[in-house]
C-alpha positions in Angstrom: -22.3 -38.6 25.9 -22.2 -42.2 24.9 -25.8 -42.7 26.0 -26.9 -39.7 24.0 -25.2 -40.9 20.9 -26.7 -44.4 21.2 -30.2 -42.9 21.9 -30.0 -40.6 18.8 -28.8 -43.5 16.7 -31.7 -45.7 17.8 -34.2 -43.0 17.3 -32.8 -41.9 13.9 -33.0 -45.5 12.8 -36.7 -45.7 13.8 -37.5 -42.4 12.2 -35.7 -43.3 8.9 -37.7 -46.5 8.8 -40.8 -44.6 9.2 -40.1 -42.5 6.0 -40.6 -45.7 3.8 -44.1 -46.0 5.0 -46.7 -43.3 4.0 -48.3 -41.9 7.1 -51.8 -42.3 5.8 -51.4 -46.0 4.8 -49.5 -47.5 7.7 -50.2 -47.4 11.5 -47.0 -48.8 13.1 -45.9 -46.9 16.1 -42.4 -45.3 16.1 -41.8 -46.3 19.7 -43.2 -49.7 20.6 -42.2 -49.4 24.3 -42.3 -45.9 25.7 -39.5 -44.7 27.9 -40.1 -45.0 31.6 -41.0 -41.6 33.1 -42.9 -40.0 35.9 -46.5 -38.8 35.4 -45.2 -35.2 35.0 -44.4 -33.0 32.2 -46.7 -34.6 29.7 -45.6 -34.3 26.1 -47.9 -33.1 23.5 -48.0 -31.4 20.1 -48.5 -27.8 19.1 -50.8 -28.2 16.1 -48.8 -25.7 13.9 -46.5 -28.7 13.4 -49.2 -30.3 11.2 -49.9 -27.2 9.0 -49.6 -29.3 5.8 -51.7 -32.2 7.1 -55.4 -32.9 7.6 -56.9 -34.1 10.9 -56.8 -37.9 10.1 -53.2 -37.7 9.1 -52.4 -35.6 12.1 -54.0 -38.0 14.5 -52.3 -41.0 12.9 -48.9 -39.4 13.3 -49.6 -38.7 17.0 -50.8 -42.3 17.5 -47.5 -43.6 16.0 -45.6 -41.4 18.4 -47.8 -42.3 21.3 -48.7 -38.6 22.0 -52.1 -37.9 23.5 -52.3 -34.0 24.0 -52.6 -31.2 21.5 -53.2 -27.4 21.4 -55.3 -27.1 18.3 -54.9 -24.4 15.6 -57.7 -22.7 13.6 -56.7 -24.4 10.3 -58.0 -27.6 11.8 -60.8 -26.0 13.7 -61.8 -22.5 12.5 -62.5 -19.8 15.0 -66.1 -19.4 13.5 -66.9 -23.0 13.7 -70.5 -24.0 14.6 -71.3 -26.1 17.6 -71.8 -29.1 15.3 -68.4 -28.6 13.7 -66.6 -28.2 17.0 -68.3 -31.5 18.3 -67.3 -33.3 15.1 -63.7 -32.3 15.2 -63.3 -32.9 18.9 -64.8 -36.4 18.4 -62.2 -37.3 15.8 -59.4 -36.4 18.3 -61.1 -38.0 21.3 -61.8 -41.3 19.2 -58.0 -41.2 18.3 -57.1 -41.0 22.0 -56.1 -37.3 21.9 -57.1 -34.6 24.3 -57.4 -31.0 23.1 -56.0 -29.0 26.1 -55.8 -25.6 24.5 -56.4 -23.4 21.5 -54.0 -21.2 19.5 -51.8 -19.5 18.7 -54.7 -16.9 18.2 -53.8 -13.3 17.2 -56.0 -10.6 18.6 -55.8 -7.3 16.9 -59.3 -6.0 17.8 -61.8 -6.3 20.6 -63.9 -8.4 18.3 -61.0 -10.8 17.9 -60.6 -11.1 21.7 -64.3 -11.7 22.1 -64.2 -14.4 19.4 -61.1 -16.1 20.9 -62.7 -16.5 24.4 -66.0 -17.6 23.1 -64.2 -20.1 20.8 -62.2 -21.5 23.8 -65.4 -21.8 25.8 -67.2 -23.7 23.1 -64.1 -26.0 22.6 -63.9 -26.5 26.4 -60.3 -25.8 27.0 -58.9 -24.0 30.0 -56.1 -22.0 28.2 -55.8 -19.8 25.1 -52.4 -19.5 23.6 -52.7 -16.0 22.2 -51.1 -12.8 21.0 -53.2 -9.7 21.9 -51.9 -6.4 20.7 -50.6 -4.3 23.6 -53.6 -1.9 23.6 -55.9 -4.8 24.1 -54.2 -6.3 27.2 -56.7 -4.5 29.6 -59.6 -5.9 27.6 -58.2 -9.4 27.3 -57.8 -9.3 31.2 -61.5 -8.5 31.5 -62.3 -11.6 29.4 -59.9 -13.8 31.5 -61.9 -12.8 34.5 -65.3 -13.2 32.9 -64.6 -16.6 31.3 -62.2 -18.0 33.8 -59.9 -19.1 31.0 -56.2 -18.6 31.1 -54.4 -16.5 28.5 -50.9 -17.7 27.7 -49.1 -15.0 25.6 -46.7 -16.5 23.2 -43.2 -15.0 22.5 -42.3 -15.1 18.8 -38.6 -14.2 18.6 -36.5 -11.2 17.8 -38.3 -10.3 14.7 -41.6 -9.9 16.5 -42.6 -6.4 17.4 -45.1 -7.3 20.2 -43.5 -10.1 22.2 -40.0 -10.9 21.0 -39.0 -12.6 24.2 -40.6 -14.0 27.4 -39.6 -11.0 29.4 -41.7 -8.8 27.2 -44.7 -10.9 28.0 -44.0 -11.2 31.7 -43.5 -7.5 32.2 -47.0 -6.9 30.8 -48.7 -9.5 32.9 -46.9 -9.8 36.2 -49.2 -7.4 38.1 -52.4 -8.6 36.4 -54.8 -11.4 37.1 -53.1 -14.7 37.9 -54.6 -16.3 34.9 -52.5 -14.0 32.6 -49.3 -15.7 31.7 -46.9 -17.1 29.1 -46.8 -19.7 26.6 -43.0 -20.0 26.6 -41.6 -20.9 23.1 -38.1 -22.0 24.1 -36.7 -21.8 20.6 -37.8 -18.3 19.9 -36.7 -17.3 23.4 -33.2 -18.7 22.8 -33.0 -16.9 19.5 -33.8 -13.7 21.4 -31.0 -14.3 23.8 -32.9 -15.7 26.6 -31.9 -18.9 28.3 -35.1 -21.1 28.6 -34.0 -22.6 31.9 -33.5 -19.2 33.5 -36.9 -18.1 32.1 -38.6 -20.9 33.7 -37.0 -20.2 37.1 -37.7 -16.5 36.7 -41.3 -16.6 35.6 -42.4 -19.8 37.4 -46.2 -19.9 38.0 -46.9 -17.5 35.1 -45.9 -20.1 32.6 -49.0 -22.0 31.4 -47.8 -23.7 28.3 -44.6 -24.6 26.5 -43.6 -24.9 22.9 -40.6 -27.3 22.6 -38.1 -26.9 19.9 -34.3 -26.6 19.4 -32.4 -24.0 17.3 -29.0 -23.9 15.7 -27.9 -20.7 17.4 -29.0 -18.0 19.8 -29.4 -15.3 17.3 -32.2 -14.0 15.0 -31.1 -16.2 12.1 -31.0 -19.4 14.2 -32.8 -22.2 12.5 -35.2 -24.8 13.9 -33.7 -28.2 14.3 -34.5 -31.5 16.0 -34.6 -31.4 19.7 -31.1 -32.5 21.0 -29.2 -31.4 18.0 -29.1 -27.6 18.7 -27.9 -25.4 21.4 -30.6 -25.6 24.1 -29.5 -27.4 27.3 -32.5 -29.7 27.8 -31.2 -31.3 31.0 -31.1 -27.9 32.6 -34.5 -27.1 31.2 -36.2 -30.2 32.5 -34.5 -29.7 35.9 -35.9 -26.1 36.0 -39.3 -27.4 35.1 -39.2 -29.9 37.9 -37.9 -27.3 40.3 -41.0 -25.1 39.8 -43.3 -28.1 39.7 -44.6 -27.0 36.2 -48.1 -28.4 35.9 -48.7 -27.9 32.2 -48.0 -29.7 28.9 -44.7 -29.7 27.0 -45.8 -29.4 23.4 -43.4 -30.2 20.6 -43.6 -27.6 17.8 -41.6 -28.9 15.0 -40.9 -26.3 12.2 -38.2 -28.0 10.2 -39.2 -30.0 7.1 -42.8 -29.2 7.8 -44.0 -31.2 4.7 -42.3 -34.3 5.9 -42.0 -33.9 9.7 -42.5 -37.3 11.1 -38.8 -38.4 11.4 -37.9 -35.1 13.0 -40.8 -35.2 15.4 -40.0 -38.7 16.4 -36.4 -37.8 17.2 -37.5 -34.7 19.1 -40.1 -36.5 21.1 -37.8 -39.4 21.8 -34.9 -37.1 22.9 -37.1 -35.0 25.2 -38.7 -38.0 26.8 -35.2 -39.5 27.3 -34.0 -36.4 29.1 -37.2 -36.6 31.2 -36.5 -40.2 32.0 -32.8 -39.6 32.7 -31.7 -42.0 30.0 -30.0 -39.3 27.8 
């Protein structure tokens, strides 16, 4: 407990200091010496975190936090982008030391939308789509998974969502399908829907292709997003479960609190999660 308090205090001080320097004008890193950690469970960002920021601002924040992986959203790279636009955007991230490893969340309500999503992912050159196909499009989406050899990680969106409120709703629809059909496990939404993320990891194992990492204030519909480590999710048990299944994917922070001023909260969340990984928290 003492280690956790000291870590949070140190991280909070760094994050608070960052608020005095506008993101677009200063390039200091929040963490000058990254925590020791194994080369597993790489930490990235789900691009929805940067809804209110342009690409250069997003890159600069990631550089300050020493994050190098992102699943990109269509507000930074539209689904109908030309080849030239895709190349231009990917170059910006690549030059900033960032790898785009996935696209989404992409909502698929028609066959045309499924077609567009898979063609988009192919052009971007990523191995996974974080998507939400309507139930009646699951068969068609599976056809595209096979045709494109691109994984589809279906995202659970919490108790208010009619399609996939919790990870069980996803798993039950993909468990007997192509092995490239799986889950993007959003652990905050899962917890709000009454599902323990650690148990979900152990239960759904190899069908988990991506993670959205966040914390919540309580395990109910009205639970609110909060900095990782300040809510109710047991991150030590969660990381232990990930290591037990040898989870090979990314752990992407999706920060949904204070989205117009997210850097301090992202810094604390990243630092706490990396601390749990390294065994220092």
